[in-house]
N, C-alpha and C positions, 0 to 999 in steps of 0.2 A: 091824349095821355102823355104828359111830359115827365112824369116821375114814377119810378119803380124802385123801391128799396128792398123788395123781397130777396134780391140776390146780394145785398150788402153783406150778408153773413159769409159769403165766399171771400170777401175782402178781410173779414175778421180771421178767416182761416189762413189767409196769406200772413196774417198776424200783425195787426196794428200795434200790439204790445211789444213787438220786436223780440220775441223769444227766439233764442238760437236752438239749432238742432241739438239734442242731448249728446254730450260728451265731445262733440266736435262740430262747431258751426261753420268751419271753413271747408269741410269736405263735401263735395256735391255729387261725386260719383258713387251711386249705390248699386251699380250693376256689376255682374261677373263679366269678365272680358268676353268680347263678342266672338273671339276666335274659338270659343267653346260651343258656340251655337251658330252653325253655318246657315245662312239664308240664301236661297237661290230663287230667282224670279223668272217665271215663264209666262206663256200666253196660251190660251185655248180659244177655239172658235165655237160659238154657240148661237144658233139662229142668225147667222151672218154678222154677229157682233164679236169683236175681239175683246176678250176679257183678260185682265191681268190676274195672274195666279201667284200666290206666295207659297212656296214649299219650305216648310220649316223642318229641318232635319232634327231627329230626336237626339237628345244628349243626356248624359248622366253625370250628375255631380258626384264626384268621388273624393275621398280624402287625398288621393294622389294628385288630382287635378286642381283642387280648390284649396287655396291657402286659408289659414285661420282668419286672416283679415277679411278675405272675400266672403267667407261664411258668416262672419259677424255682420257685414254690410247687408247680406241677403236677409238675415234674421231681422235686422232693423226695417228693411223694406217690407217684409211680411207684416210686421207690427203696424207700420204706417198705413199700408193698404187695407188691412183688416179694420183699422180705426176709421179710415176716411170713406171707404166704399158705401156704408149705409147712408152717409150724408149726400153722396153723389146720387144715389138711387132716389133718395127723398127729394132732392132738388129736381130730378127729372119728373117725378110723380107730381110735385106741386106745380111745376111749369105747365105740364100737360093739363092738369086740372084747372089751373088758372086760365089758360087759353080757351079751354072748352067753355068755362063759365063766362068769360068775357064775350064770347061769340053769342051768348044768349041775352046779353044786355044791349039795349038799343041806344041809350044816351051816354054821352061822354061823362056826364056827372055821375051816373051810376057806376061806370067803369072805374073812375077815379076813386070813388068811395070803396069799391070792392078791392082795389089794389091796396089802398090804405089799410084795410082790414087784414089783408094777407101779410102786409109788412109787420103789423102789430103782432100777429099770431106767430110769425117766424121769430121775431125778437124775443117774445116771451118764452118760447119753447127752447130755443137753441143758442141764444147769444152767450150764455155763461159757458156752455160746453166749448164753443168755437173760439172763445177768447183764450182758451188754454191750448189751442193747437200750436204746433211748432211750424217754423217756416217751411221745412221740407214737406210736412203734411199738407200745408196749404198749396204748394206747387203740385203735389199729386192730386189734390182735390180738383184743381183747375183742369188737369188732364182727364180725370174721371167724369167731370161734368160734361165734357165734350163726348166722351165715350157713351154716356148714358142718354144724352139728348141729341147728339149729332150737331150741336151748336157750341161755339166757344162762349165763354163768359162775356167776352167783348161783344159778340153778336147779340146775345140775349139782352144785355144792358142797353146797348145802342138802340135796339128795336123799341124799347119801352121808355128809356130815359132820355134819349137824344144824344147827340154827339158831344156837346159841351161837358155834361156830367160824366159821360163815359171816358172822355179824355182825362178828366180830373182823376178818376179812380184808377185809370191805367198808370198815371204818373205815381200814384200812391203805391200801386203794386210793384212798379219798377224800383221803387225805393228799397223794397225787400227782395230784389232780384227775381221777381216773378213777372209773368206776362199774361194778361187776360186773353190774349190771342192764342194761348197755348192749345195745341191739338193733341189728340191721342192717336198713336199709330201702333197697332197690335204687333207689327214687326219690330219697329225700333224699341217699343216698350214691351218686349216679349216677356220679360220677367214679371212685370205687373200683370200681364194677361194670364200668365201661368198661375200666379197666385190667386187671381180672381176665379179662374176655372176650378182650382182646387177648393176654394171656399164654397163655391156654388155646388160642387159635387158633394162635399161634406154636408152642406145644408140639406141637400136632396135626400141623403141617407138618413138624416135625423128627423 
């Protein structure tokens, strides 16, 4: 299997149409200052294993502590995460389904045929939506792909497409200041994690 286009839509999300972020394409910092959210790291012993523990102190966003500019940035982040998260979850679902089905196929020819069918399905269903993604939304999608699958987009594509094609798409991604090796860290990306937890809690209530 030398070719896998099922994740090309991720690169559309990086935005091959080069759309800039609404209102300000040069600002990349979408986070509230970290001194408002103190992170301490500790360790605990369990079954003779040393486990790293992240202790995230509670914080409250108040009018006194957060400027109007910071609140606006956070609102944008909420919109972006809300828009992107379903695609990341779908990518995880399709990847798992594809891997499960590929394991049931015995011949390389059958596997290539199945991958091609997956590619066509993804393009028909999502390509128009993802062509309208903004650059910042694409960067967040790359993070959330890793969050949902445990694999970077780089690892996924390299595993199925091979190194040459993966290097090519990585160069395309970097043109838009994105990186297919992007990982998700719930500590460093605490605001995104907070937003996702809130969305999941609201969905569970409804």
